[in-house]
C-alpha positions as a printed NumPy array, in Angstrom:
array([[  2.487,  11.059,  -6.129],
       [  0.525,   8.592,  -8.27 ],
       [  1.624,   8.185, -11.891],
       [ -1.787,   8.561, -13.534],
       [ -0.74 ,   6.997, -16.826],
       [ -0.07 ,   3.632, -15.191],
       [ -2.951,   3.555, -12.724],
       [ -5.869,   4.811, -14.804],
       [ -9.032,   3.048, -13.653],
       [-10.978,   1.341, -16.433],
       [-14.362,   3.009, -16.834],
       [-16.262,  -0.246, -16.361],
       [-14.152,  -2.253, -13.948],
       [-14.028,  -0.832, -10.415],
       [-17.625,   0.329, -10.217],
       [-19.61 ,  -2.341, -12.051],
       [-17.84 ,  -5.514, -10.937],
       [-18.944,  -6.603,  -7.428],
       [-16.047,  -6.767,  -5.005],
       [-15.422, -10.275,  -3.598],
       [-15.872, -10.736,   0.137],
       [-12.484, -12.386,   0.599],
       [ -9.152, -12.763,  -1.183],
       [ -6.023, -14.783,  -0.44 ],
       [ -2.624, -15.156,  -2.066],
       [  0.172, -17.21 ,  -0.551],
       [  2.269, -16.771,  -3.718],
       [  2.417, -20.511,  -4.299],
       [  2.337, -20.382,  -8.105],
       [  5.083, -19.113, -10.444],
       [  2.886, -16.369, -11.932],
       [  0.987, -13.629, -10.13 ],
       [ -2.767, -14.116, -10.061],
       [ -5.472, -11.931, -11.58 ],
       [ -6.073, -10.145,  -8.261],
       [ -2.913,  -8.116,  -8.897],
       [ -1.796,  -5.467, -11.383],
       [  1.851,  -5.502, -12.439],
       [  2.026,  -2.066, -14.076],
       [  4.178,  -0.696, -11.238],
       [  6.639,  -3.606, -11.305],
       [  9.625,  -3.157, -13.594],
       [ 10.65 ,  -6.155, -15.733],
       [ 12.846,  -8.451, -13.658],
       [ 11.989,  -6.721, -10.386],
       [  9.954,  -9.574,  -8.876],
       [  9.87 , -13.343,  -8.649],
       [  8.127, -16.088,  -6.707],
       [ 10.882, -17.87 ,  -4.763],
       [ 11.266, -20.556,  -2.097],
       [ 14.339, -19.438,  -0.101],
       [ 12.581, -16.993,   2.258],
       [  9.048, -18.096,   3.118],
       [  6.51 , -17.227,   5.83 ],
       [  4.176, -20.158,   5.155],
       [  3.706, -22.774,   2.461],
       [  6.442, -23.322,  -0.102],
       [  7.116, -19.892,  -1.606],
       [  6.834, -16.111,  -1.259],
       [  7.132, -13.066,  -3.512],
       [ 10.458, -11.214,  -3.766],
       [ 10.494,  -7.609,  -5.003],
       [ 13.71 ,  -5.672,  -5.651],
       [ 13.712,  -1.985,  -6.531],
       [ 16.707,  -0.713,  -8.48 ],
       [ 17.694,   2.815,  -9.53 ],
       [ 15.199,   4.362, -11.959],
       [ 12.552,   1.622, -11.663],
       [  9.354,   3.568, -12.427],
       [ 11.27 ,   6.764, -11.883],
       [  9.416,  10.035, -11.318],
       [ 11.196,  13.364, -11.201],
       [ 10.229,  15.387,  -8.175],
       [  8.495,  18.737,  -8.442],
       [ 10.443,  21.793,  -7.226],
       [ 11.403,  21.219,  -3.607],
       [ 10.633,  17.478,  -3.603],
       [ 12.84 ,  14.43 ,  -4.176],
       [ 12.861,  12.169,  -7.211],
       [ 11.196,   8.809,  -6.554],
       [ 11.267,   5.251,  -7.855],
       [  9.188,   2.192,  -7.082],
       [  8.326,  -1.432,  -7.606],
       [  4.905,  -2.143,  -6.116],
       [  2.268,  -4.837,  -6.33 ],
       [ -1.17 ,  -3.213,  -6.756],
       [ -4.737,  -4.417,  -6.379],
       [ -6.413,  -5.168,  -9.7  ],
       [ -9.324,  -2.828, -10.34 ],
       [-12.161,  -5.383,  -9.894],
       [-10.949,  -5.967,  -6.318],
       [-10.354,  -2.321,  -5.405],
       [-11.103,  -1.14 ,  -1.885],
       [-14.319,   0.899,  -1.718],
       [-15.42 ,   3.771,   0.479],
       [-17.669,   2.976,   3.479],
       [-16.914,  -0.764,   3.36 ],
       [-15.086,  -2.191,   6.399],
       [-12.174,  -4.426,   5.406],
       [ -9.522,  -6.483,   7.125],
       [ -6.127,  -6.789,   5.427],
       [ -3.238,  -8.948,   6.579],
       [  0.115,  -9.87 ,   5.094],
       [  3.676, -10.681,   6.115],
       [  6.864,  -8.909,   5.073],
       [ 10.543,  -9.722,   5.453],
       [ 13.582,  -7.48 ,   4.992],
       [ 16.957,  -9.163,   4.392],
       [ 19.719,  -8.751,   6.983],
       [ 21.65 ,  -6.454,   4.629],
       [ 18.653,  -4.202,   3.893],
       [ 19.866,  -0.559,   3.716],
       [ 18.765,   1.592,   6.672],
       [ 18.581,   5.107,   5.245],
       [ 16.832,   8.294,   6.425],
       [ 14.796,   8.821,   3.26 ],
       [ 11.192,   8.167,   2.278],
       [ 10.386,   4.474,   2.019],
       [  6.798,   3.236,   1.771],
       [  6.267,  -0.537,   2.054],
       [  2.452,  -0.537,   1.91 ],
       [ -0.138,   2.103,   1.096],
       [ -3.766,   2.815,   0.416],
       [ -4.062,   5.692,  -2.043],
       [ -7.208,   7.534,  -2.954],
       [ -7.838,   7.255,  -6.677],
       [ -7.715,  10.616,  -8.48 ],
       [ -9.242,  10.737, -11.95 ],
       [ -6.512,  12.99 , -13.368],
       [ -3.106,  14.288, -12.354],
       [ -4.344,  17.751, -13.4  ],
       [ -6.874,  17.844, -10.553],
       [ -5.991,  19.102,  -7.038],
       [ -5.754,  15.493,  -5.851],
       [ -3.187,  14.619,  -8.521],
       [ -0.197,  15.015,  -6.207],
       [ -1.681,  13.749,  -2.939],
       [  0.124,  11.312,  -0.64 ],
       [ -1.503,   8.001,   0.355],
       [ -4.289,   8.392,   2.904],
       [ -2.802,   5.492,   4.892],
       [  0.712,   4.085,   4.636],
       [  3.284,   1.851,   6.304],
       [  6.761,   3.391,   6.141],
       [ 10.241,   2.309,   7.215],
       [ 12.56 ,   5.311,   7.473],
       [ 15.971,   5.339,   9.135],
       [ 15.165,   2.224,  11.143],
       [ 11.783,   3.533,  12.335],
       [  8.515,   1.809,  11.485],
       [  5.638,   4.233,  10.984],
       [  1.942,   4.045,  10.199],
       [  0.894,   7.383,   8.746],
       [ -2.214,   9.188,   7.585],
       [ -2.44 ,  12.071,   5.122],
       [ -5.779,  13.881,   4.749],
       [ -6.242,  17.258,   3.094],
       [ -2.416,  17.31 ,   2.821],
       [ -2.126,  17.159,   6.605],
       [  0.346,  14.439,   7.592],
       [ -0.061,  12.628,  10.913],
       [  1.619,   9.645,  12.531],
       [ -0.617,   6.959,  14.035],
       [  2.272,   4.741,  15.164],
       [  6.038,   5.185,  15.335],
       [  8.709,   2.971,  16.853],
       [ 12.4  ,   2.302,  16.396],
       [ 12.557,  -1.299,  15.156],
       [ 15.162,  -3.348,  13.359],
       [ 12.989,  -5.381,  10.976],
       [ 15.844,  -7.069,   9.18 ],
       [ 16.216, -10.841,   9.162],
       [ 12.727, -11.684,  10.472],
       [  9.14 , -11.818,   9.311],
       [  6.735,  -9.111,  10.426],
       [  3.023,  -9.971,  10.417],
       [  0.729,  -7.003,   9.773],
       [ -3.049,  -6.803,  10.159],
       [ -5.245,  -3.782,   9.463],
       [ -8.954,  -3.161,   9.895],
       [-10.073,  -0.091,   7.964],
       [-13.151,   1.776,   6.868],
       [-12.322,   4.606,   4.479],
       [-14.736,   7.519,   4.617],
       [-14.559,  11.287,   5.107],
       [-17.157,  10.896,   7.861],
       [-16.56 ,  10.305,  11.576],
       [-17.516,   6.627,  11.123],
       [-14.112,   5.789,   9.659],
       [-11.532,   3.755,  11.54 ],
       [ -8.016,   2.356,  11.344],
       [ -6.942,  -0.48 ,  13.625],
       [ -3.543,  -2.064,  13.24 ],
       [ -1.719,  -5.035,  14.753],
       [  1.962,  -5.929,  14.422],
       [  2.86 ,  -9.525,  15.276],
       [ -0.5  ,  -9.845,  17.018],
       [ -0.15 ,  -6.721,  19.211],
       [ -2.519,  -3.85 ,  18.55 ],
       [ -0.654,  -0.588,  17.931],
       [ -3.332,   1.657,  16.365],
       [ -6.968,   2.255,  17.308],
       [ -8.069,   5.368,  15.426],
       [-11.65 ,   6.546,  14.847],
       [-12.611,   9.43 ,  12.591],
       [-12.246,  10.569,   8.989],
       [ -9.981,   8.29 ,   6.953],
       [-10.389,   9.665,   3.417],
       [-10.855,  13.026,   1.74 ],
       [-14.307,  14.412,   0.869],
       [-15.376,  14.453,  -2.743],
       [-15.639,  18.054,  -3.956],
       [-13.999,  20.512,  -6.318],
       [-11.485,  21.57 ,  -3.637],
       [-10.02 ,  18.072,  -3.318],
       [-10.704,  16.877,  -6.874],
       [-12.013,  13.509,  -5.65 ],
       [-15.332,  12.23 ,  -6.957],
       [-17.68 ,   9.336,  -6.311],
       [-17.376,   6.405,  -6.469],
       [-14.509,   6.693,  -4.001],
       [-11.857,   4.014,  -4.642],
       [ -8.809,   3.361,  -2.47 ],
       [ -6.536,   0.744,  -4.064],
       [ -3.951,  -1.064,  -1.941],
       [ -0.28 ,  -1.505,  -2.883],
       [  2.67 ,  -3.189,  -1.226],
       [  6.323,  -3.322,  -2.166],
       [  8.978,  -0.593,  -2.238],
       [  8.394,   3.088,  -3.028],
       [ 11.322,   5.33 ,  -2.12 ],
       [ 13.334,   8.439,  -2.794],
       [ 15.743,   7.78 ,  -5.645],
       [ 19.068,   6.245,  -4.601],
       [ 21.768,   4.029,  -6.091],
       [ 21.576,   1.048,  -3.768],
       [ 18.943,  -1.63 ,  -4.528],
       [ 16.461,  -2.791,  -1.888],
       [ 14.66 ,  -6.129,  -1.572],
       [ 11.492,  -7.091,   0.296],
       [  9.704, -10.445,   0.597],
       [  5.912, -10.675,   0.858],
       [  3.707, -13.61 ,   1.802],
       [  0.31 , -14.664,   3.146],
       [ -1.8  , -11.791,   1.838],
       [ -5.455, -11.774,   2.884],
       [ -8.303,  -9.307,   2.436],
       [-11.911,  -9.683,   3.506],
       [-15.033,  -7.66 ,   4.111],
       [-15.685,  -7.53 ,   7.839],
       [-18.888,  -8.8  ,   9.421],
       [-21.391,  -6.624,  11.254],
       [-20.248,  -7.753,  14.687],
       [-16.657,  -6.608,  13.965],
       [-17.328,  -2.996,  12.972]])
């Protein structure tokens, strides 16, 4: 579920500012750049550090603790908490534009392996209001790590599907992720994913929900990207390291 109060799109930003063709952040400066929003990062939950690094001199550390951006679950669902780095609105992912994303993530050797929801990256379809049908939708595309299993999942029209699933101990090593995506409710959509250079997903078909009164989505269709830690509420903290983030619009010969 997306907390609408903290992710409200400015009326003039995502639609009127042209999206850049490429972005990069190696987290080499003490402060986060303007390409990121920090509204879903609790005070003290993140820092640029130099102890665990994929490339260059530093990386971003995020630690989620109990009740960081806490949301009580609706009847039958678990309470959640999160600390996530989110795309700033001028750089938001758009419908029908093919993008390539890549980044690296590292889980410490003592990272808790628990059989509860844990999302480490997600693309969520922006809903104008939590009162609309789309107000409680799951991300249309997500990377999850649950009970020692790495999953790439899709959720369209509240139908959950798994595009990739494998038992993997990710602790104590860097994992390099690369995604090529085109978000659209049409058959021209695609999701391609590579882990450490090996392709694990090659999906073609609808990748976002249609815009209509049934779904609550409306044009322009925006699908912001987040990475970090979003989980069911628990007492034990979790830490993730992120580095070498890249995003670019793909060329015609790559589509």
